[in-house]
C-alpha positions as CSV (number, residue, x, y, z in Angstrom):
1,M,163.4,205.6,67.3
2,P,165.3,204.8,64.0
3,R,169.0,205.4,64.1
4,P,170.2,208.4,62.0
5,R,171.3,207.4,58.5
6,L,174.9,208.5,57.8
7,V,177.5,209.6,55.3
8,F,181.0,208.7,56.7
9,M,184.0,210.7,55.8
10,G,187.5,209.4,56.8
11,S,190.8,208.2,55.5
12,A,193.3,207.3,58.2
13,D,193.6,204.1,60.3
14,F,192.2,206.2,63.2
15,S,188.8,206.4,61.3
16,V,188.3,202.7,60.9
17,P,187.1,201.7,64.4
18,V,184.6,204.6,64.3
19,L,183.1,203.4,61.0
20,D,183.1,199.8,62.3
21,A,181.2,200.9,65.5
22,L,178.6,202.8,63.5
23,I,177.9,199.8,61.4
24,A,177.7,197.5,64.5
25,A,175.3,199.9,66.2
26,G,172.9,199.6,63.3
27,H,173.4,202.9,61.5
28,E,172.8,202.7,57.7
29,I,175.8,204.1,55.9
30,I,174.5,205.7,52.7
31,A,178.0,206.5,51.4
32,V,181.7,206.7,52.4
33,Y,184.0,209.5,51.4
34,S,187.8,209.0,51.5
35,Q,190.8,210.5,50.0
36,P,191.8,209.2,46.6
37,P,194.4,206.3,46.3
38,R,197.9,207.7,46.5
39,P,201.3,206.3,45.4
40,A,202.8,204.4,48.4
41,D,205.7,202.2,49.5
42,R,208.9,201.7,47.5
43,G,207.1,200.7,44.3
44,Q,205.0,203.8,44.4
45,R,201.9,201.9,43.4
46,E,198.6,203.5,44.1
47,K,197.2,202.4,47.5
48,S,193.7,203.0,48.9
49,S,193.3,204.6,52.3
50,A,192.5,202.5,55.3
51,V,188.9,203.6,55.3
52,H,188.5,203.0,51.6
53,A,189.8,199.4,51.9
54,F,187.6,198.7,55.0
55,A,184.5,200.2,53.4
56,H,185.1,198.2,50.2
57,R,185.2,195.0,52.2
58,K,181.9,195.9,53.8
59,G,180.3,196.5,50.4
60,L,179.7,200.2,50.9
61,D,179.6,202.9,48.3
62,V,183.0,204.7,48.3
63,R,183.6,208.1,46.8
64,T,187.1,209.7,46.5
65,P,186.9,213.3,45.2
66,E,190.2,215.2,45.1
67,T,188.4,218.3,46.5
68,F,185.0,219.7,47.5
69,E,185.6,223.1,45.9
70,D,184.0,221.7,42.7
71,E,180.3,222.6,42.6
72,N,179.4,219.3,41.0
73,E,180.9,217.4,44.0
74,Q,179.1,219.7,46.4
75,A,175.8,218.9,44.6
76,A,176.4,215.2,44.6
77,F,177.1,215.3,48.4
78,K,174.0,217.4,49.1
79,A,171.9,215.0,47.1
80,L,172.6,212.3,49.7
81,F,170.6,214.3,52.3
82,K,167.0,214.1,51.1
83,A,163.9,214.0,53.3
84,R,163.9,211.1,55.7
85,D,161.0,209.5,53.9
86,D,163.2,209.3,50.8
87,D,165.9,207.3,52.6
88,G,168.4,210.2,52.6
89,A,171.1,210.6,55.2
90,D,170.6,212.6,58.4
91,S,174.2,213.4,59.4
92,A,177.8,213.1,58.2
93,V,180.5,211.8,60.6
94,V,184.0,213.1,59.8
95,V,187.1,211.4,61.2
96,A,190.6,212.2,60.1
97,Y,189.4,212.8,56.5
98,G,192.0,215.2,55.4
99,L,190.0,217.4,53.0
100,R,188.5,220.8,53.9
101,L,184.7,221.0,53.8
102,P,183.1,224.2,52.5
103,T,180.0,225.6,54.1
104,A,177.8,224.2,51.4
105,V,178.9,220.7,52.4
106,F,178.8,220.8,56.2
107,D,175.5,222.7,56.2
108,A,173.7,220.0,54.2
109,P,172.9,217.3,56.8
110,R,169.8,217.8,59.0
111,L,171.8,216.9,62.1
112,G,175.0,218.6,60.9
113,C,178.5,217.2,60.3
114,L,180.0,215.7,63.4
115,N,183.7,215.4,63.9
116,V,185.6,212.9,66.1
117,H,188.7,214.9,67.2
118,A,191.6,213.4,69.2
119,S,192.0,216.1,71.8
120,L,190.2,218.1,74.5
121,L,189.2,221.1,72.5
122,P,190.2,223.9,72.2
123,R,193.6,222.4,73.1
124,W,195.3,220.9,70.0
125,R,193.2,222.0,67.1
126,G,194.7,220.7,63.9
127,A,196.4,217.8,62.2
128,A,198.6,216.1,64.8
129,P,196.9,216.4,68.2
130,I,198.0,213.0,69.6
131,Q,201.7,213.7,68.9
132,R,201.7,217.3,70.1
133,A,200.1,216.4,73.4
134,I,202.9,214.0,74.2
135,L,205.6,216.3,72.8
136,E,204.5,219.1,75.1
137,G,204.3,216.9,78.2
138,D,200.5,217.0,78.7
139,T,199.3,214.6,81.3
140,V,195.8,214.3,79.9
141,T,194.1,214.4,76.5
142,G,190.9,212.9,75.2
143,I,188.2,212.8,72.6
144,S,185.9,215.7,71.6
145,I,182.8,215.2,69.5
146,M,182.0,218.5,67.8
147,Q,179.9,220.0,65.1
148,I,181.9,221.3,62.2
149,D,181.8,225.0,61.3
150,E,183.9,227.3,59.2
151,G,187.0,227.2,61.3
152,M,189.7,224.6,61.9
153,D,188.3,222.5,64.7
154,T,186.5,225.5,66.2
155,G,182.9,224.1,66.3
156,P,180.7,223.6,69.4
157,V,181.4,220.4,71.4
158,L,178.7,217.8,72.1
159,L,180.7,215.3,74.2
160,A,184.3,215.3,75.6
161,R,186.0,212.6,77.7
162,K,189.5,212.4,79.1
163,V,192.3,209.9,78.7
164,P,195.6,210.1,80.8
165,I,199.0,210.4,79.3
166,T,201.6,208.4,81.3
167,A,205.4,208.1,81.2
168,D,204.9,205.0,79.0
169,T,202.4,206.4,76.5
170,T,203.5,206.5,72.9
171,A,201.7,208.0,69.9
172,G,200.8,204.4,68.8
173,T,199.2,203.3,72.1
174,L,197.4,206.6,72.5
175,H,196.1,206.5,68.9
176,D,194.5,203.1,69.5
177,E,193.0,204.1,72.9
178,L,191.5,207.3,71.5
179,A,190.2,205.6,68.4
180,A,188.3,203.1,70.5
181,L,187.0,205.8,72.8
182,G,185.9,207.9,69.8
183,A,184.0,204.9,68.4
184,E,182.0,204.6,71.6
185,M,181.3,208.3,71.9
186,I,180.1,208.9,68.4
187,V,177.4,206.3,68.7
188,E,176.3,207.9,72.0
189,A,176.5,211.5,70.5
190,L,174.3,210.6,67.5
191,A,171.7,209.0,69.7
192,G,171.6,212.0,72.1
193,L,171.5,214.5,69.2
194,E,168.6,212.6,67.5
195,A,166.7,212.5,70.8
196,G,167.3,216.2,71.6
197,A,169.2,215.2,74.7
198,L,172.5,216.9,73.8
199,E,173.2,220.6,73.5
200,P,176.3,221.8,71.6
201,V,178.6,223.9,73.9
202,P,180.7,226.6,72.2
203,Q,184.4,226.2,72.8
204,G,186.2,228.6,75.1
205,T,188.6,231.2,73.9
206,E,191.3,230.4,76.5
207,G,193.8,227.6,76.2
208,V,193.7,227.4,72.4
209,T,196.7,225.6,70.8
210,H,197.4,224.3,67.3
211,A,198.7,220.9,66.4
212,G,200.6,221.5,63.2
213,K,201.5,218.8,60.8
214,L,204.6,216.7,61.3
215,S,207.2,215.7,58.8
216,R,210.0,213.1,58.7
217,A,212.5,216.0,59.5
218,D,210.8,216.3,62.9
219,G,212.2,212.9,63.8
220,R,215.8,214.0,64.0
221,L,217.0,214.4,67.6
222,D,218.5,217.8,68.5
223,W,221.0,216.9,71.3
224,R,221.1,220.6,72.4
225,R,217.6,220.1,73.8
226,P,217.0,218.6,77.4
227,A,216.9,214.9,77.9
228,D,213.3,214.8,79.1
229,E,212.1,216.7,76.0
230,L,214.0,214.3,73.7
231,E,212.5,211.3,75.6
232,R,209.0,212.6,74.9
233,R,209.9,213.1,71.3
234,V,210.8,209.4,71.0
235,R,207.4,208.4,72.4
236,A,205.4,211.1,70.5
237,L,206.8,210.2,67.1
238,N,206.5,206.5,67.5
239,P,205.5,204.9,65.1
240,W,205.4,207.9,62.7
241,P,207.4,209.7,61.5
242,G,209.9,208.0,63.8
243,V,212.9,209.3,65.6
244,W,216.4,208.9,64.3
245,V,220.1,209.8,64.8
246,K,223.0,209.8,62.4
247,Y,226.2,207.8,63.3
248,E,229.1,207.6,60.8
249,G,226.8,208.6,58.0
250,E,224.1,206.0,58.8
251,R,220.6,206.8,60.0
252,I,219.6,204.8,63.0
253,K,216.1,204.7,64.4
254,V,215.5,205.2,68.1
255,L,212.4,203.2,69.2
256,A,212.7,203.7,72.9
257,A,214.7,205.8,75.3
258,A,214.8,206.9,78.9
259,V,216.2,209.8,80.9
260,E,219.2,208.7,83.1
261,E,218.2,210.2,86.4
262,G,220.9,212.4,88.1
263,A,223.3,212.3,85.2
264,P,224.7,215.7,84.1
265,G,224.4,216.7,80.5
266,G,226.8,218.3,78.1
267,G,226.0,221.7,79.4
268,E,227.0,220.8,83.0
269,T,230.2,218.8,82.1
270,G,231.6,220.7,79.2
271,T,231.0,217.6,77.0
272,L,229.4,218.5,73.7
273,P,225.7,217.4,73.4
274,G,225.3,214.2,71.4
275,T,228.4,212.5,72.9
276,F,228.3,208.9,74.2
277,I,229.4,209.0,77.8
278,D,229.6,205.2,78.2
279,D,229.6,202.1,76.1
280,T,225.8,201.4,76.6
281,L,224.3,204.2,74.5
282,G,224.0,206.9,77.1
283,V,224.2,210.3,75.2
284,T,224.7,213.8,76.6
285,T,222.1,216.4,75.9
286,G,221.6,220.1,76.6
287,A,220.4,219.0,80.1
288,G,220.9,215.4,81.3
289,V,221.6,212.1,79.7
290,L,219.4,210.2,77.3
291,K,219.8,206.4,77.3
292,L,218.9,204.8,74.0
293,L,217.1,201.6,74.9
294,R,215.9,200.1,71.6
295,V,217.3,201.0,68.2
296,Q,217.2,199.8,64.6
297,R,219.6,200.0,61.7
298,A,218.3,200.3,58.2
299,G,217.2,197.0,56.8
300,R,217.7,195.3,60.2
301,D,215.4,194.1,63.0
302,P,214.9,196.3,66.1
303,Q,217.3,195.5,68.9
304,D,217.7,196.3,72.6
305,A,220.8,198.4,73.3
306,E,222.7,195.5,75.0
307,T,222.3,193.3,71.9
308,F,222.9,196.2,69.4
309,I,226.3,197.2,70.8
310,L,227.6,193.7,70.6
311,G,227.6,193.9,66.8
312,Y,227.8,197.7,66.3
313,P,229.8,199.3,69.2
314,M,229.5,203.0,69.8
315,P,232.3,203.8,72.3
316,A,232.3,206.5,74.9
317,G,233.6,209.8,73.6
318,T,232.1,209.2,70.1
319,R,229.8,212.0,69.0
320,L,226.6,211.6,66.9
321,E,226.3,213.9,63.9
């Protein structure tokens, strides 16, 4: 049986392994859609998305519309899905694309638009499911392959598989693990759908949560919160947007941290949250002590706490802003 011909729609790094797996599996990619180049880095030069750059290297046709609300863009998209005898596409695969698809677009493919989503739906619908799962202390997440409908990640699910979240999991490690799993699963889902072996299952109405977008402001640690919550934030926002503290007017990144077991926090001792209790970067919180293990000053290399304090001491009793 011939493999379904595809239109691929994605922008982020997370999307690239999926596109690569589809090419390796023998799917013909009729066209790739990605967000337009945006100003990036200090020079604010326009930079193509990760998917755009990868597809260009593979010699694929890349399209970068600003929106799909324009009727001409909708017509151009639908024109890609002709009868099979005319070499048209059969399905669209959407992975971290970043643009809303109107009904006229996701209804066009014969096999529908399939989305690779980084959570076990209906938990963590939305833009930042990987980070939110770690932030909330979830012990498991996964990949859902779903059919796109009018809602935000509300479509029926074709396949779902679990991945554990451990005490060492960061957003970066989980991102890579889920991207690899999604790449495997989408190939399987397309084969099953074409063969009539997969039935979409509507999502349940219980356990729905929403993973709102993150900003750089989310990276500032609020020392009034418990130490275990702050430790999860360090892992959840690594590598982006990153966690930081302010000391003597300077922003310092926190790359790794740990809860100091058994240590009372500011609430228990009367010490204000955000105060160093020792000379090795132990900081009081609303409940417990958070030990900063790896930090980075602006323009400097990351350093372990022991090395960092040799050149930039933060004595006990000093309070972070």
